[in-house]
C-alpha positions as CSV (number, residue, x, y, z in Angstrom):
1,X,34.1,27.6,19.3
2,X,33.7,24.1,21.6
3,X,32.3,20.9,19.3
4,X,31.1,18.7,22.2
5,X,28.4,15.8,21.7
6,X,30.2,14.0,18.5
7,X,29.1,16.8,16.1
8,X,30.4,17.9,13.3
9,X,32.1,21.6,12.8
10,X,29.5,23.4,12.2
11,X,29.3,24.5,8.1
12,X,30.0,27.9,7.5
13,X,31.6,31.1,4.9
14,X,34.9,31.0,7.3
15,X,34.6,27.8,8.7
16,X,33.1,29.7,12.1
17,X,29.7,28.9,11.1
18,X,26.8,31.5,11.6
19,X,26.3,32.3,16.0
20,X,23.3,34.0,15.1
21,X,20.9,31.7,12.4
22,X,20.3,34.7,10.8
23,X,18.0,37.5,11.1
24,X,18.3,37.2,14.4
25,X,16.3,34.0,15.1
26,X,16.8,31.3,18.3
27,X,19.5,30.1,18.1
28,X,18.1,25.7,18.9
29,X,20.7,24.0,21.3
30,X,22.5,27.7,22.6
31,X,22.7,25.6,25.7
32,X,24.5,23.8,25.8
33,X,27.1,24.5,23.7
34,X,26.3,24.4,20.2
35,X,25.3,26.1,17.5
36,X,24.2,24.9,14.0
37,X,24.9,26.9,11.5
38,X,22.4,28.8,8.9
39,X,23.3,26.3,6.5
40,X,21.6,23.9,8.5
41,X,19.1,26.0,10.6
42,X,17.7,26.5,6.5
43,X,18.0,23.3,5.7
44,X,16.0,21.8,8.9
45,X,13.3,24.9,8.2
46,X,12.9,23.4,4.3
47,X,12.1,19.6,6.0
48,X,10.6,20.4,8.1
49,X,7.9,22.1,4.9
50,X,8.3,19.2,2.8
51,X,7.2,17.0,6.2
52,X,4.4,19.4,6.8
53,X,3.3,19.0,2.4
54,X,3.5,15.4,2.1
55,X,1.0,15.2,5.4
56,X,-1.3,17.0,3.4
57,X,-1.0,15.7,0.2
58,X,-1.4,12.2,2.2
59,X,-4.6,14.2,3.8
60,X,-6.4,15.2,1.1
61,X,-5.5,12.1,-1.2
62,X,-6.9,9.8,1.7
63,X,-10.5,11.8,1.9
64,X,-10.6,12.0,-2.2
65,X,-10.6,7.7,-2.4
66,X,-13.0,7.5,1.2
67,X,-15.7,9.6,-0.8
68,X,-15.1,8.0,-4.5
69,X,-15.9,4.9,-2.5
70,X,-18.4,5.9,-0.6
71,X,-20.1,7.6,-4.1
72,X,-19.8,3.9,-6.0
73,X,-21.4,1.8,-2.6
74,X,-23.3,4.1,-1.4
75,X,-24.9,4.9,-5.6
76,X,-25.0,1.0,-6.0
77,X,-28.1,-1.0,-7.3
78,X,-28.1,-3.4,-4.7
79,X,-26.6,-1.6,-1.3
80,X,-30.0,-0.6,0.4
81,X,-30.8,-4.8,0.7
82,X,-27.2,-5.1,1.3
83,X,-27.0,-2.0,4.1
84,X,-30.3,-3.6,5.7
85,X,-28.7,-7.7,5.6
86,X,-24.8,-6.1,6.4
87,X,-25.1,-3.3,8.6
88,X,-28.3,-3.4,9.9
89,X,-28.0,-1.3,13.8
90,X,-30.4,-3.2,16.0
91,X,-28.5,-6.4,15.2
92,X,-25.5,-4.5,15.7
93,X,-26.9,-3.7,19.3
94,X,-28.3,-7.0,20.0
95,X,-24.9,-9.1,18.1
96,X,-22.1,-6.8,20.1
97,X,-22.8,-7.6,24.3
98,X,-22.9,-11.8,23.0
99,X,-19.6,-11.4,20.7
100,X,-18.0,-9.8,23.3
101,X,-18.1,-12.6,26.0
102,X,-17.2,-15.6,23.6
103,X,-14.6,-13.5,22.4
104,X,-13.2,-14.0,26.0
105,X,-12.8,-17.5,25.2
106,X,-11.1,-16.5,22.2
107,X,-8.6,-14.8,23.6
108,X,-8.1,-17.3,26.4
109,X,-7.0,-19.5,23.6
110,X,-4.9,-17.2,22.6
111,X,-2.9,-16.8,26.1
112,X,-3.0,-21.4,26.8
113,X,-2.3,-21.9,23.0
114,X,0.5,-19.1,22.5
115,X,2.6,-20.5,25.2
116,X,1.8,-23.7,24.6
117,X,3.1,-23.2,20.5
118,X,5.8,-21.4,21.3
119,X,7.2,-24.5,23.8
120,X,6.5,-27.0,21.3
121,X,8.3,-25.6,18.3
122,X,10.7,-25.1,20.0
123,X,11.6,-28.5,20.5
124,X,10.7,-29.7,17.1
125,X,13.5,-26.7,16.5
126,X,16.2,-28.1,18.9
127,X,15.0,-31.4,18.0
128,X,15.4,-31.3,14.1
129,X,19.3,-29.3,14.7
130,X,20.8,-32.9,16.8
131,X,23.6,-33.3,16.0
132,X,24.6,-36.8,15.7
133,X,23.9,-40.2,14.3
134,X,22.0,-41.3,17.0
135,X,19.9,-38.3,17.6
136,X,18.4,-39.2,14.0
137,X,15.1,-40.4,13.8
138,X,14.8,-38.2,16.4
139,X,15.5,-35.1,13.6
140,X,13.5,-37.5,11.2
141,X,9.8,-36.8,13.1
142,X,10.6,-34.0,14.1
143,X,11.0,-33.0,10.0
144,X,8.2,-35.2,9.2
145,X,5.6,-33.7,11.8
146,X,6.4,-30.2,10.6
147,X,6.0,-31.0,7.2
148,X,2.3,-32.6,7.8
149,X,0.8,-30.4,9.7
150,X,2.9,-27.6,7.6
151,X,1.2,-28.6,4.2
152,X,-2.4,-29.9,6.6
153,X,-5.0,-27.0,6.0
154,X,-5.6,-25.5,9.8
155,X,-9.6,-26.2,9.2
156,X,-9.5,-30.5,8.1
157,X,-7.3,-30.5,11.0
158,X,-9.4,-28.6,13.3
159,X,-12.6,-31.2,11.9
160,X,-10.9,-34.4,12.1
161,X,-9.1,-33.7,15.7
162,X,-13.0,-31.9,16.6
163,X,-15.5,-34.4,14.9
164,X,-13.4,-37.4,14.8
165,X,-11.5,-38.1,18.2
166,X,-14.6,-37.8,20.7
167,X,-16.0,-40.4,17.5
168,X,-13.3,-43.1,19.1
169,X,-15.1,-43.1,22.4
170,X,-12.1,-43.2,23.8
171,X,-11.7,-44.0,27.6
172,X,-10.5,-40.9,29.6
173,X,-10.3,-38.8,26.7
174,X,-11.7,-35.5,26.6
175,X,-15.0,-34.4,24.0
176,X,-14.7,-31.2,24.8
177,X,-14.7,-28.9,21.5
178,X,-12.9,-25.9,23.5
179,X,-9.7,-28.2,24.4
180,X,-10.5,-29.7,21.2
181,X,-10.0,-27.3,19.2
182,X,-7.1,-25.9,21.0
183,X,-5.2,-28.8,20.8
184,X,-5.7,-29.3,17.3
185,X,-4.9,-25.1,16.8
186,X,-1.2,-26.0,18.7
187,X,-0.3,-28.8,16.4
188,X,-0.9,-27.1,13.3
189,X,1.0,-23.5,15.0
190,X,3.9,-25.6,16.2
191,X,4.9,-26.9,12.9
192,X,5.8,-23.4,11.6
193,X,7.0,-21.6,14.8
194,X,9.2,-24.7,14.4
195,X,10.1,-23.5,11.1
196,X,11.1,-19.7,12.2
197,X,13.3,-21.6,15.7
198,X,15.1,-23.1,13.6
199,X,16.0,-21.0,11.0
200,X,17.5,-18.4,13.9
201,X,19.4,-21.7,15.1
202,X,21.0,-21.9,12.1
203,X,22.0,-18.3,11.2
204,X,24.1,-17.9,15.2
205,X,27.0,-18.6,12.7
206,X,29.1,-21.6,13.7
207,X,31.7,-19.5,15.5
208,X,29.3,-18.7,18.3
209,X,29.1,-22.8,19.4
210,X,33.3,-23.3,19.1
211,X,33.9,-20.3,21.1
212,X,31.5,-21.3,23.5
213,X,33.0,-25.2,23.4
214,X,36.4,-23.7,23.6
215,X,34.9,-22.3,26.5
216,X,34.2,-25.5,28.4
217,X,30.5,-25.4,27.9
218,X,29.2,-29.5,26.9
219,X,26.9,-28.8,23.8
220,X,23.4,-28.3,25.4
221,X,25.2,-25.3,27.5
222,X,26.3,-24.4,24.6
223,X,22.9,-24.6,22.6
224,X,21.0,-23.4,26.5
225,X,23.2,-20.1,26.9
226,X,24.7,-18.8,23.8
227,X,22.5,-20.1,20.4
228,X,19.1,-20.5,21.8
229,X,19.5,-16.8,23.5
230,X,21.0,-15.1,19.4
231,X,17.8,-17.1,17.8
232,X,15.3,-16.4,20.1
233,X,16.1,-12.5,20.2
234,X,15.8,-12.4,16.2
235,X,13.3,-14.2,15.6
236,X,11.0,-12.0,17.6
237,X,8.8,-11.0,14.2
238,X,8.0,-13.8,12.5
239,X,7.1,-14.8,15.8
240,X,4.9,-12.3,17.2
241,X,3.7,-12.6,14.0
242,X,2.7,-15.8,13.8
243,X,0.9,-15.4,17.6
244,X,-1.6,-12.4,15.3
245,X,-2.5,-14.7,13.0
246,X,-3.5,-17.5,15.4
247,X,-5.5,-14.4,17.1
248,X,-7.5,-14.2,14.6
249,X,-8.0,-18.6,13.6
250,X,-9.1,-19.6,17.3
251,X,-12.4,-17.9,15.9
252,X,-12.5,-21.1,14.0
253,X,-13.0,-23.8,17.2
254,X,-16.5,-22.7,16.4
255,X,-17.0,-25.0,14.0
256,X,-17.0,-28.5,17.5
257,X,-19.6,-26.3,18.8
258,X,-17.7,-23.6,21.4
259,X,-19.4,-20.7,22.5
260,X,-16.4,-17.8,20.9
261,X,-17.8,-14.2,19.4
262,X,-17.7,-15.9,15.9
263,X,-20.7,-18.9,17.4
264,X,-22.6,-16.3,19.3
265,X,-22.7,-14.3,16.3
266,X,-23.7,-17.3,14.1
267,X,-26.6,-18.3,16.6
268,X,-27.7,-14.7,16.6
269,X,-27.9,-15.0,12.5
270,X,-29.3,-18.7,12.1
271,X,-32.8,-16.9,13.9
272,X,-32.2,-13.6,12.4
273,X,-31.4,-14.3,8.6
274,X,-29.3,-11.3,9.0
275,X,-25.4,-11.3,8.8
276,X,-24.5,-8.4,10.3
277,X,-23.6,-10.0,13.6
278,X,-20.7,-11.2,11.3
279,X,-19.5,-8.0,10.3
280,X,-19.5,-6.6,14.1
281,X,-17.5,-9.9,15.1
282,X,-15.0,-10.1,12.5
283,X,-14.1,-6.2,14.0
284,X,-13.8,-7.5,17.4
285,X,-11.7,-9.5,16.2
286,X,-10.2,-6.0,13.4
287,X,-10.1,-3.5,16.8
288,X,-7.7,-6.9,19.1
289,X,-5.6,-7.6,16.3
290,X,-4.1,-4.5,15.0
291,X,-2.7,-3.1,18.5
292,X,-1.0,-6.5,18.2
293,X,0.0,-5.8,14.9
294,X,1.5,-2.9,15.2
295,X,3.4,-3.2,18.2
296,X,4.9,-6.5,15.9
297,X,5.8,-2.9,13.3
298,X,7.7,-1.7,16.2
299,X,9.6,-4.3,16.9
300,X,10.6,-5.1,13.8
301,X,10.8,-1.9,13.2
302,X,14.0,-0.8,16.2
303,X,14.8,-4.2,16.1
304,X,16.3,-2.8,12.2
305,X,17.7,0.0,13.5
306,X,19.4,-1.6,16.8
307,X,21.3,-4.0,13.6
308,X,22.2,-0.8,11.1
309,X,24.0,1.3,14.1
310,X,25.9,-2.2,15.1
311,X,23.5,-3.2,18.4
312,X,22.6,-5.4,19.3
313,X,20.1,-8.2,17.7
């Protein structure tokens, strides 16, 4: 019997394997010359049975948990008032289109600030990894920047930039809360992204740079063509996680008066004293975040599989 595509010889009592798979059952893979043994077919059947059993148990336990939580909530003494205040269908219908209109501002902020954060974070990371005493002041400034903005709470940074800059009345400086809020987001998140990039750069073995130098590349060329491509590829999952966080925090620009999804909900809440619009805005952000989160998980799992198989990472 011929073994193809790297398959090991099928197991069997006499070493030749069971060609029929037992009980006259059709054998998968017979068209390409490979016939699995009866033992392997039985093992696959057992795995499928275990998978079906695990799926059924998970579904049942989920339904039970959901039912218990539902009964606890709806039987709480304050549920009728809570339902009226936070889950009103009337205010949900009123808030949904206005929240969606405001969400477009959040999406634009995510796209513009995301690009700015990646560029600025990469520049700061490169500055922190420059070698030689002549670059010492630049390394100190880059380290001070990351330490300061990683330690400063984002909400305080937004208040300082959005509310403090217009108070200075500087000529030629914008007072648009959207631009100022985007600037504050960029300043904070670029500090986090810079550390992600720096970790990726320092994870590259020094032999990579030495090999590039031995081929005649300058330090700048080695960094650009050898170190940075590998570093960025390795740090894709944490970078995507930072972008997911940035997407949520774009709602904080509403503190300056920008009418985004959160501010649109806040306007309705201030007029009606009903908090359902906040729930609507929160669900809209969740619906926007989940695809990005699942994409991040997929990229992470794919890179883990490549790493386990010894492929390119």
